[in-house]
N, C-alpha and C positions, 0 to 999 in steps of 0.2 A: 481245432483248437488255433493250433501251432496257425493255422492261415491265417484265418482270422485278425490272431497279434499283432501276425507279420502287418495284414493290413493295416492294423491299426497307426502301427507303426511308420509304416509308410504314409500315411494318412496325412498325421500328427509330422512330419517330418517333409513334407509339401509343406504344410501350411505353414510352420516355422520360416521354409527358405521365402513364401510372399510377405510372410511378418517381416522377417528384415528388409528384404530391397527396398516395402514397403514402408518403413521406420526411418531405411540409408538413406532412401532418396529425399522424405523429412525433414531429413536434419539438413543431406545436405542443401536441397532445396533453399532453405528460408534461414540455417541458424550457421552454417560456416560461408555460403557461398557470398549473400549478399558482405560481407565486412569484409571477405577478401575480396573482390568488386570491388568492394568503397576504398579498401587499398591501397589498389593497381590503379584507381581512377584517379586517385587524391597525386599518388608519392612516385607512382611508371606512367605517367599517362600517355605518351610516345612509347612505352617498353623500356626506357630504363630512368635510373632512380631521379628523384626531381623533387631536391627541397629543397627551391624556390619559394613554395607556400608557404612551407615550416619558416623558413628564415623570416623571410616577410611578414608571417604573423604573429609571431614570437618577435620582432621590433617593434610590434606597436605596444603603446604604451598603455589605450585602453584593455586590449586583451589581456595584459601582466594584474590590471587593475582588476580585473575580472576575474581569475585563474586569485588572487590571493583573497578578493571577497567570499571566492566560492570558502576557501581553506579555510580562514578566519570564522564565518557562518557555520561548519559540518563541527573547526574543533567545539565553539561556544552552544551548540546547540547540544551533542554530544552530550556535554557539561546541565546543560539547564534540563533537556526536559530526561534526564537519565535523575537526578533531586529531581524536580514536581511528581515522576514516574512511583518513584520508592518511595515516594512523600504515602503518593495519592494511597496506592497497595494495602505498607501501613496501616495505616488509616482504617482500610476499610475488614483486613486479613488480621493484623497485630494487638488492635490498640482496641481499648474499649471506650469508644469521640457516639454523644448521646448525637441520632439525628441522619447514624448508618445510612438510614435505606434509602431518603431522599441524598445522601453523598454520593451511594453504588449508583444514581439513575444521572450524580451531576457527572458522576465522572467516567462512567457510559458514552455521553451525548458527543466526543469526536468519531464515533464510530459511526452517530448521521449524521452530522453535520460536517462534512471534513473534504476532502479538495476545496473545492471551486467553488464549491460554495462557502464555507467559510472565510475564505478567503473574500467572497462578496459580501458577506456581515463586517468581514472590521473592517474593508474600504466605504460602506454606506453607513458604519457606522462613526470611525473615526479615520478616515477620508477629508479631503480639503472640502465634499462637497457632504460632507458623512452629518447624520442626526446632530451629533456629538458635541463635533465644532459647530456645527452653528451653533449651538445654545451660546458655547465657551465664549465665544465670539460677542454674543451678543453683552454677557455678561464683562468681555473684557475685546472693543472693538482693534486693540494693536495686538492680536496674538494672529501668528504665525497659519495660515489656515495648512497649511502644511509640514505640522508641528507631527502629526503619526506618519510616517515617512523614512525610509532611509533603511540602516541595520537592525533596531534596533527596533524597529518596529516588525521586520517580518522575524525578527530570534520571536518577540513576546507570542506569535501567532502558531510559529514553527513548535515551537514550545509548547504551547496547548495543544497545539495537533498533536504532537509526536507521542502524545503520555499512551493512543490505542496499544504501538507496542508492548506496554508492561502490564496494560488491562487485560493481553490474550494470548501476554507470553509466562510474565515473569509471578505474572498473580497466579497461578498455577503452583508455581515449584515453590508459591509460599508457601500453597495451603497444604502443600506435601510433606513442611517438613515434619521431623519425626520428632512428637514434644519432647516425648523420653531426652534427647541431648538438652531443650533446654530448661524440665525439670533438676535433670540433673545437676547442670550450672546452678541452676539457683539455692540444693542444696546442701554446694557446695559454698551459699554466698557470697557467689560471684553476681556485682552490682549490674542492671542491669542493660545502661550504658554498654558495660563490655563483652554483655551475653550477645548483642545484638553484633559489633564486632566482629567480635572471635566466634560466633558458635551459625547467627541467619545467616548474616551477611555472608562469608563465605562458599555456605551452603549455596545461595544465590547468586555466585560467580557464573557457571556458565550459561544461564538465562541473560541475566544483567550483558553479561558480554554479546549475547549475540546480537541482542535487543539494539546496544551499542554498536554493535556492524553495522545496524541495521538504519541506525540514527544517522548515522557518520557518509553514510551512501545518499539518503534520503537530505542531508545537508548541500552536500558538495555536487549534488545534480539536483537539486532544487529550481522549480519553471517560472509556476505558476503567483507565490508568494512575494519574489524579488522583485517578477517584470510586473505584480498590480501595487506594493508597496514599498517596493525600493526603493523610485521614482528614479532621477536623473546621478544624483550619489549613492547610489550600491549599485550599480551591476554583476551581475556572476555571470554563469558559463556560458547558461543553458540559453540562457533570453537574447545573448552573443549570436550566441548557433543559428540562434530563430529568427537575426536582424540577419544577417552576414548568407542565409538560408534560401531569401525572399528573391535572389540576382543568380541569374545563372554566371555572370563574371565573376560572385563571389560568394559564389555554392562551398571551390574545395574546398576554401578556407573555415568555413562550419567547418564538409567534413574534420578537416585537419585539429579542430577544436575537439568536435568530439571523441574519435581516437584519442587526443590525448586525453580528454577523459574517463575512456573509457581504460587509457592505460590507468592514470589514477585508481579507479576503482576496484580494477586485478590484483594491481601494490595491495588495494587496503585490505582486499581478503587474504591474499597468500599472505600475509603478516599477522593476519587473527588467524590463520590454521595452523601459525607453525605456534603461534603464544598458547593460542587451544590445546594441542598435544600435550605444547612443556608443563603446564600446568596442571598444578595436584589439588582435586576440589573433591570436600569431606562427600563422605555418600553415607548414604540417609541406611538407616533395617530394614530389612523387609516387611516386616509384622509394625505398622505403624498405630503411634497414637496421636489421634488427631489434634491438629491445630490447637488449641483457650488461649482465649483474647485475653491482653497483659493491661492490668491498671497505672496509669500514669500518678507518681505515689505527692508527684511535688506540687501540689495547683495549681501557685503560678505558673511553671512549664504546662500543665496538665490544660489550663485557660486560652491559653497562647493557642497552643496546639491546635484547639478548638475552632478557635475563631480564625486563624491561619486555614483549617480546614474548609470550615465553612469560606471563605469569601475563593477559592477557590472553587470551587461546586459551582458560585455563582458567577467568578469568573469563565468560568468554562459554557456554564447555561444560559448566560446575558447575549451572544452573540445569537442561538437557537430561536427566545425567545425576542429576539427583536425583528429576526428574520419572520417570525409569524405574526407582528402588529406590524411592518410596513407589508408586507401583503395587503394587507384591508386598507393599506393609507390612501389617499388622495396624492399626489407626485409636490402638489404646494405644502402641505404640511408638513410630506419629505425634505426638502427643500428648508422648509423654513422653522423646523425641531420642535417639531412641538404634534402633542399628541391626544387626539380630541374625538374618543370614542363615537360623539355622535357625527362625525361624518367616517367611521367605519361603514366600508359595501364591500360587496362581494366585485366590484369592477371592476378591479386586474385580471380575476380570475373567466370573467366571463369576455376579456378586451381575448385574454388567448387562448379561448374555446371559439370564435369569433374572427382573432386575428389572419390573416392570409397563411404565416408560419404553422397557428395554430397547437395543437399539441404533438408538430411532427417530429421536433424534437424529444421531447421526451418518450416515444414511441419510437424513434433512430436509436439512443440511447440504452434502451430495454432490451430489443429486440437483438442492437451486438453484445450485449453483456451478455446475455442469457445465453447467444447462440455461442459466444468464447467460450462463460462457462461450461453448458453442457458435453460443448467439444474439447476441449481442455480434458475434463475433469474425465469424459470415458476412455480418452484417449488414456491420461496415466494408471488407469486402472490396470490397464492392461501392463503396461511396460513396470508399472509399482512390483504388480503380480511375480512377471520373468523374473525382473531384481532382488525381489525377494526368496526364491525360489532356486535361483541358476547360483550359483558365487563363479562367477572367472574372469577372464582378465578382456574377455568381450562384452560381458556386463557392464564390466565396472569399466572401458572407458565409451558403452552408449550411457552413465551414466553423467557424466565427466562432459559427454558432447550436451550432454538436459540441459549441465547449470549453463552451459553459456549466458543465458538473458541474464541470469544474476550479475553477470564477470561487465556487466555494455552495461552502461547508461541507455535511456526509452529513445534519445536524442539521436546517437548512434540509430542505435536501430530505424528507427522511423525513414533517418538516412538513406543510411545501406536498402531496404526496399525499395526505395524512391529511384535513387539514379543504380538501380540494377535490373528493375524492372520498368522502366522504361520505355522500353523497346522489344522486339520479342524474344523469347529465350528458350533453347530447346530444353528446358528442365522444367517451363513452363508447359509445354508441347504448344508451343509457337503462341502464347499468349501473351498479351504486356496487361499486366499488373495496374499499374500508376496511372494516376484516375480514375477508376471504377472502383464501383459499393466494395470490394473484398478484399481491396489493404488494408485499412485498415481494421478489420476482424484478424486477418492473419497476425497480426500486430499484436489485437488485444491478446491471441492467445499464445503468443508465443513472449511474452510478458507474466503468463499466469503460468508455465509450465513448468520451472525449479520449485513455488511458495507448493503446486499441487502436486506432482510427485514427492516432497520432501512428508508433508505430511497424511497423502495415503501411505506411500512406504511406512511412516509411523505406524500403521494404521496396524497392514499387512504384517508387520514385524511381532506387533503386538497379541498375535492371534497365540492362540492353542493349539498346537498341531497334532491333539489326542484327535479333536476334534472332526478334522478333513480326516486321519486316519478309520477313527468309526464311521463315518460316512462311503468310502469304502471297504471295511466288510462287511457294510451293509447290503454292499453292491448296486453304489450311486456311478453313476455314468460323473467325468471330471464336472462336464459343467452343470450338471441337481448339483452335487456336493458346494462346487464354486455358488450356485446361483441358489439354491435352499441353505444353507450353513456359514459359508464364507462371507457371504455377501449383505446376510442381516445381520451380522457383528459387528461389521466396520461403517455400514451405512449411517451411520450419526456423524460420522467425521468426516465421507464421503458429502453429506448434506451442508456442513457445515463449512468443508472447503468451497463446494459450489455455490452459494449463498455470500461468502464473504466476494467469492473471487464477482460474484455478480454483484452487488453493493457499492466496491469499492470500485467498476469500473465506469456506476450509470455518470463518477461528474469529469470522467479522465479529462485530464488537456494535455497531455506530455507527447504523447505520438500524434493523438486528432488532429492538431492542431499542425500538420504538416500532410494529413495523408487524408482528411474528412476527403466526401465526395459533396462538392458543390449545395447539389441539390439533398443530402438529407445530412444540414450540420450537426452534429450530439451535444449535449447541452453544456460541456464543459469548457467548447468553444463559442458558446451563443450564452455565454454566463462571464467568461471573463471580456466578448465584445462588448458588456454593459458598460466594466468600470472604463472605457476609453472617454474624455472628456466628450469627442464629436458624440459620444453617441444619445438617440434624444429621450426625453425624460418620462416619456411613455413606456418606451421599449428600459430602460430600467425599474419599470416600477413592474412589470411581464416577469424579466427575471426573478424577483422573489418570489413569483406565483411560482415558478419553475422548479426554482428550492427549493420550497415544500411539499414539493409532490417527492422530489429524490430522497431526502427527510423524510417525508408519510415512509414509502416503498423503503429507507434504508431499516427505518422502528420494525415496520411490519417485517421485515425478512427476518428482522437480531429477531423477534419472538417468536418466530417462526422459528425458526432454527435452536433455538436453547429450547422452549415446549418441547422439541421433536426429542433435540438429545438428551433433557432430560426423561421423559419418559421412557424414549428407549434405553437409558442404562437403568428406570426404577425394573422394568421387562425383566431386562437381562442379569439382576442382582439375584 
C-alpha cells in the first residue's frame, strides 16, 4: 500500500511539474513577453532609452485632443450607462410596471444586437445616408446630413449598449437583496425614496462599482463606435492608434499610444481596488426573504416612469427591428428612406449565398469564436480548480499574471502580438505567427482569460466541500470525483461562460482588425468595411444579412444558456 501511495504521489508531482512548465511557457510567451517586447521596440530601439517617440507624440495637438475625448467619453458614459442600467433593472425587479414581459425582452436586446451590429444599425438609421436621415431631409432639405455624428452620437449609442453589464451583474445583486431589510424600514415609516437611497442602493454598491469600472474602461478604449459615428470632429485614442499602425514609419507612435492607454487602464483598476477595499457595504442575512415589487403610489410619477420605461425599451429594440427590415429591402428603398412591403424579398439573403465570399465571414467568426471559447474554458477549468484548492504565494502570482489582459486595452495586446511574432522566435519554436491564421485565435483566447477565470473560480468557491469528501469516502478516484460530482454542479456556470464568450466574439472588431488573415475576414471587419462611404451599396445590403445571422445565433445561444441553466438549477434544487 505504501508503494502504491508513493507511486501515486510521484505521478501527481510529475504531472504538476509538466503542468507548471506548460502554464509558465504559455503565460510568459503570450501574456508577458509581447508586452515587454513592445516596450523594448518602442522605447529602447537601440538598447538605450529613447524618449523621442513619446515627446513627439505628446506634442501633437491631434493626440492631445484624442486623449481628452476618450477621457470625457469614459466619464460621461459611466454616468449615463449607470443611470439607464439602474433604471432598467429597477423597472424589471423592484417596481410594479405594466408590460414587464415586453420590457424584459427589450432590455436584454443589447445582448443580441451588440458590437459592430449595433453600430451598423445606428449608422444606417441615423447616419448621413441613413433611413431616418433621408426622411428628415425630405421634410427639411436644409438639414445637415451629418447631424447624428460626433460626441453625442457616440455617447447615445454606447449608453444604450452599455446596459448589458447591469442586466448580467447588477440585476442578480438586486434580486438577492433580503426583503426583510426593506420591510423593516417600511414598518418604521421610512419613505420609499429614502428606502431606495439608504437601504437598496448601498447594498448594490459593490456590483454597481464593478459595472462602473467595466463601463469606464469600455469608454476610454472605445474603437468601433467613435470610428463610425464620431466623424472627424470626435476622434478617440483607439481609432488614432489604428491610423498610426497602418504604416511602418508611424507604428511606434501607435505602440506609444497603446502603452499610454494601458497605463491609464491599470491606474483606474488600481484606484478601483483601493476604493473597493476601503468601502463598507451592507451585508444581507443568510436566510433571505425574496424581493417583492413595490408600487409607485404617486399617480403622476407612476405614469411618467411607465412612459419612460417603455420609451427606453422602444429605443433599444428599434435598431434590431430596422436591421431585420433592411435585410429584406432593396437598396433603392433604403437610400430613398421608404418602406414598401411589396418590395420585400430574399434577394439579399440569396446574394450572400451566391457571392464570392458568401458565408465565409460567418463561418470564420463562428469557428474562431467557438474554438476560442472552448480553449479558454477548458484551460480555466483546470487553473481555477488549482487556485481554489491550493492557496499559496505561487497560486497568487499565477492568478495575478492571468489578470494581465484585464489591465491592457485590446489594441495594446494586438500590437504586442504583431510586433513581437513578426519573425521566428525561440518561444514559438521558430515559428512566425504574424500573418497566420493562428494569431487572431490566440488574441481571442487572451481577451477572455480574466472574465472566464473569475466566473469559473466563483463557481468552484460556491461548491460544498462535503460533496467531494463523500465521494472520496466511497472510494472514487480524484478524476471520477471531479467528472461525476463536481463538474455537473458547476456545469450551468461553465455553459453560460462558454456561450457568452462565444456570442461576444462573433462580431469582435478591436483585435480582429489588426490580426485577421486576408483570406479569412471575420464578421466584425466585414461589417465595419460596409460603413465606409466608398463601400458599394450592394455590399452594404449584405451586412444586414450578416447582422441577422449574428443576432439569430446570439439569440439561440442566450435561449439555450438560460434554458439549460434554469433546468439545471431546478434539477439540483
